[in-house]
Each structure stands twice: as structure tokens, then as C-alpha cells.
Wavefront OBJ file of the C-alpha trace (Angstrom):
o trace
v -0.006 -0.006 -0.002
v 1.273 3.476 -0.870
v -0.182 6.221 1.297
v 0.243 9.792 0.242
v 0.238 13.171 1.881
v -3.080 14.966 2.118
v -2.806 18.306 0.324
v -4.991 21.180 1.543
v -7.110 22.564 -1.308
v -5.842 26.122 -0.879
v -2.205 24.921 -1.117
v -2.589 23.301 -4.506
v -0.385 25.119 -6.991
v 1.828 26.595 -4.287
v 3.304 23.153 -3.627
v 4.148 22.813 -7.315
v 5.779 26.243 -7.455
v 7.854 25.454 -4.365
v 8.926 22.090 -5.760
v 9.997 23.702 -9.021
v 11.960 26.264 -7.006
v 13.622 23.455 -5.033
v 14.455 21.750 -8.314
v 16.096 24.908 -9.639
v 18.103 25.629 -6.475
v 19.386 22.066 -6.082
v 20.301 21.923 -9.785
v 22.289 25.163 -9.454
v 24.123 23.779 -6.404
v 24.818 20.497 -8.239
v 26.206 22.227 -11.334
v 28.447 24.491 -9.252
v 29.776 21.621 -7.132
v 30.560 19.555 -10.222
v 32.333 22.503 -11.806
v 34.452 22.830 -8.672
v 35.264 19.129 -8.971
v 36.325 19.588 -12.614
v 38.661 22.395 -11.659
v 40.064 20.938 -8.426
v 39.539 17.203 -8.660
v 38.190 17.335 -5.090
v 36.229 14.119 -4.478
v 33.971 15.700 -1.860
v 32.766 18.281 -4.372
v 31.950 15.498 -6.822
v 29.884 13.599 -4.258
v 28.168 16.806 -3.138
v 27.300 17.563 -6.762
v 25.953 14.057 -7.368
v 23.869 14.350 -4.181
v 22.139 17.522 -5.324
v 21.777 16.301 -8.880
v 19.799 13.290 -7.590
v 17.706 15.472 -5.275
v 17.091 17.942 -8.098
v 15.800 15.154 -10.367
v 13.590 13.911 -7.515
v 11.963 17.341 -7.119
v 11.420 17.660 -10.879
v 9.586 14.340 -10.915
v 7.568 15.300 -7.831
v 6.487 18.609 -9.365
v 5.461 16.939 -12.661
v 3.430 14.336 -10.744
v 1.644 17.088 -8.815
v 0.972 19.062 -12.019
v -0.576 15.962 -13.614
v -2.558 15.201 -10.459
v -3.897 18.765 -10.234
v -5.372 18.455 -13.746
v -6.559 14.857 -13.551
v -8.226 14.798 -10.107
v -11.565 16.427 -9.354
v -11.547 18.572 -6.250
v -14.564 17.626 -4.186
v -13.544 18.549 -0.691
v -11.207 20.789 1.256
v -8.381 18.221 1.247
v -6.947 16.630 -1.864
v -5.720 13.024 -1.655
v -4.625 11.413 -4.907
v -6.739 8.288 -5.172
v -7.036 5.911 -6.875
v -3.409 6.035 -7.941
v -2.676 5.554 -11.654
v 0.238 3.295 -12.581
v 2.331 6.218 -13.845
v 1.868 8.047 -10.519
v 2.950 4.974 -8.578
v 6.034 4.589 -10.779
v 6.791 8.307 -10.465
v 6.562 8.230 -6.660
v 8.938 5.261 -6.525
v 11.444 7.037 -8.794
v 11.148 10.191 -6.667
v 11.813 8.446 -3.348
v 14.605 6.278 -4.772
v 16.381 9.327 -6.266
v 16.013 11.409 -3.107
v 17.088 8.555 -0.824
v 20.075 7.854 -3.106
v 21.078 11.503 -2.817
v 20.951 11.417 0.974
v 22.921 8.141 1.121
v 25.530 9.748 -1.133
v 25.671 12.788 1.141
v 26.050 10.635 4.250
v 28.779 8.628 2.532
v 30.553 11.876 1.613
v 30.590 13.035 5.233
v 32.127 9.706 6.342
v 35.058 10.446 4.012
v 35.465 6.784 3.098
v 37.448 5.758 0.049
v 35.900 2.320 -0.316
v 33.223 2.303 -3.017
v 32.046 -1.105 -1.821
v 30.845 0.544 1.387
v 28.944 3.144 -0.616
v 27.169 0.552 -2.731
v 26.407 -1.499 0.377
v 24.730 1.490 2.052
v 22.844 2.258 -1.149
v 21.599 -1.306 -1.662
v 20.462 -1.637 1.962
v 18.565 1.659 1.931
v 16.902 1.199 -1.443
v 16.023 -2.438 -0.841
v 14.366 -1.485 2.447
v 12.267 1.098 0.573
v 11.296 -1.288 -2.197
v 10.196 -4.143 0.062
v 8.356 -1.939 2.569
v 4.573 -2.174 2.677
v 4.448 1.635 2.878
v 7.497 2.964 0.978
v 6.532 6.657 1.267
v 6.229 6.567 5.035
v 9.469 4.584 5.371
v 11.172 7.034 2.972
v 10.335 9.915 5.295
v 11.646 7.969 8.285
v 14.954 6.927 6.668
v 15.412 10.444 5.265
v 14.949 11.872 8.749
v 17.555 9.479 10.181
v 20.077 10.354 7.467
v 19.431 14.091 7.890
v 19.901 13.817 11.667
v 23.348 12.375 11.039
v 24.200 14.954 8.347
v 22.986 17.814 10.585
v 25.257 16.677 13.422
v 28.147 16.449 10.963
v 27.676 20.032 9.827
v 27.172 21.191 13.424
v 30.558 19.676 14.296
v 32.026 21.305 11.221
v 30.759 24.713 12.367
v 32.012 24.227 15.934
v 35.439 23.271 14.571
v 35.717 26.117 12.038
v 33.448 28.864 13.453
v 32.784 29.954 9.859
v 29.516 31.693 9.029
v 28.918 29.601 5.922
v 29.328 26.412 7.963
v 26.621 27.711 10.319
v 24.303 28.442 7.395
v 24.754 24.950 6.008
v 24.074 23.368 9.414
v 20.859 25.359 9.867
v 19.774 24.481 6.311
v 20.091 20.745 6.903
v 18.438 21.140 10.310
v 15.410 22.667 8.573
v 15.436 19.865 6.012
v 15.421 17.345 8.864
v 12.421 19.008 10.510
v 10.698 19.102 7.120
v 10.995 15.335 6.750
v 9.678 14.852 10.281
v 6.618 16.899 9.345
v 6.139 14.844 6.172
v 5.945 11.695 8.283
v 2.674 13.056 9.734
v 1.462 14.616 6.466
v 0.002 11.273 5.350
v -2.932 11.940 7.681
v -2.813 15.717 8.251
v -2.588 18.336 5.516
v -1.197 20.980 7.872
v 2.016 18.975 8.248
v 2.323 18.806 4.453
v 2.235 22.618 4.242
v 4.651 23.004 7.172
v 7.045 20.521 5.560
v 7.139 22.522 2.333
v 7.680 25.780 4.175
v 10.538 24.279 6.184
v 12.080 23.007 2.945
v 11.715 26.486 1.474
v 13.742 28.008 4.331
v 16.337 25.220 4.007
v 16.882 25.668 0.263
v 16.952 29.468 0.524
v 19.739 29.061 3.100
v 21.573 26.653 0.796
v 21.318 29.165 -2.015
v 22.507 31.959 0.317
v 25.512 29.814 1.263
v 26.327 29.203 -2.390
v 26.212 32.944 -3.102
v 28.482 33.571 -0.103
v 30.991 31.037 -1.452
v 30.897 32.499 -4.951
v 31.338 36.036 -3.612
v 34.503 35.022 -1.809
v 36.107 33.598 -4.994
l 1 2 3 4 5 6 7 8 9 10 11 12 13 14 15 16 17 18 19 20 21 22 23 24 25 26 27 28 29 30 31 32 33 34 35 36 37 38 39 40 41 42 43 44 45 46 47 48 49 50 51 52 53 54 55 56 57 58 59 60 61 62 63 64 65 66 67 68 69 70 71 72 73 74 75 76 77 78 79 80 81 82 83 84 85 86 87 88 89 90 91 92 93 94 95 96 97 98 99 100 101 102 103 104 105 106 107 108 109 110 111 112 113 114 115 116 117 118 119 120 121 122 123 124 125 126 127 128 129 130 131 132 133 134 135 136 137 138 139 140 141 142 143 144 145 146 147 148 149 150 151 152 153 154 155 156 157 158 159 160 161 162 163 164 165 166 167 168 169 170 171 172 173 174 175 176 177 178 179 180 181 182 183 184 185 186 187 188 189 190 191 192 193 194 195 196 197 198 199 200 201 202 203 204 205 206 207 208 209 210 211 212 213 214 215 216 217 218 219 220
């Protein structure tokens, strides 16, 4: 069974605009990180770029799914669940969660600073297999994303405490907001308010990530 978030009627359209904005921001970050890798050969930049490229693709798919759903589903009440779910929507949701989860696994692997690719593929296989065999992949995706973001947030908190740099603080706060967003999405399956709150928290997170990128570029 695949449960989905309940979308408040008044929020339809805004969610799509926000997801397209998240797609654009994460794509910009990915392109910049990969350009840094091309110039410096720095492996961490490559992994960071791959992370945001996967997340960017996930948001693009999510926004397209919501655009299709907004035109294909009659609005008959204040809340908008997508049911019954067409086959293309089910496939799209799976692709979205697999891409996003792959991005977070890549990010977590990057912070571990391991050089063994076998460990990376092991982490990836375990996480994606757990999502695929779960009876409720979307719910489990939110849970595993929260766990990974808790770890990543602590990593960037330690990075800030070690360096005391302002951009390190901005990155930590951004991932903290992303973590809280995923926690809200866990409850959005039954409550539309949490769906809205999750998107707003993501908005703050990605604005901070964009601000950090601009700060880095300005210092070059």
C-alpha cells in the first residue's frame, strides 16, 4: 500500500511552485559543485554535486506528478488526496523516493570520508532495498530520510564548531530545517497541515543553501 500526503485545497499550486523552486536551487548547487570538482579534482565536491543532482531530479519528478494530479483529479472537498493512484503516478513516486534517498545516502557517505566504493554501494543497496520491500514505501522514505538528515545535521554542526565559519553555520541550519521538514512529512500522510509545514521548512532550507552558495561565490 502506498499512502500519500493529504494536500490542503488552498495549497494546490503553491506546492508545485515550491517544488520547481527546489528543483532549480538544487540543480544550481549540483552544477556549481561539479564545476568545482572539474577544476580541483576534489572528491567531496563531486559527491556533493551528485547528491544535489539526484535530489534535483527527484523534485522535478515530484512537481510533474503534482501538475498531472492537479489536472486529472476532481476537487470535491477541502483536502486533496490522490486516489485511486494511476500506474504512472505509482512509478513516479517510486522514482522520486529512490532518487532522493540515493542522494541522501551519497551525502552521508561523503561526510564519512570513506574511500571504499564497496561501502557506498552496500549502504545504497540496503537503503533502497528497504524502501522497495516496505509495505508503505513513502512513510518509510520519510523515516529513513529523517535518520540520514539527523546524522548529516550533526556532521555540519561539528564542522561549524570546529571552524566557526559563518557559511558552515548556514549549511548546518539548512540541513536542520530539512530534517524538521521530513519529520513533518511523516505526519502529512494523515494531516494536511504537516504537508504545508514541511514545504515551508524545505523552502527555508533551500533558501539558506542558495545563500551559502552565493556567499561562497562572492569570496572567490
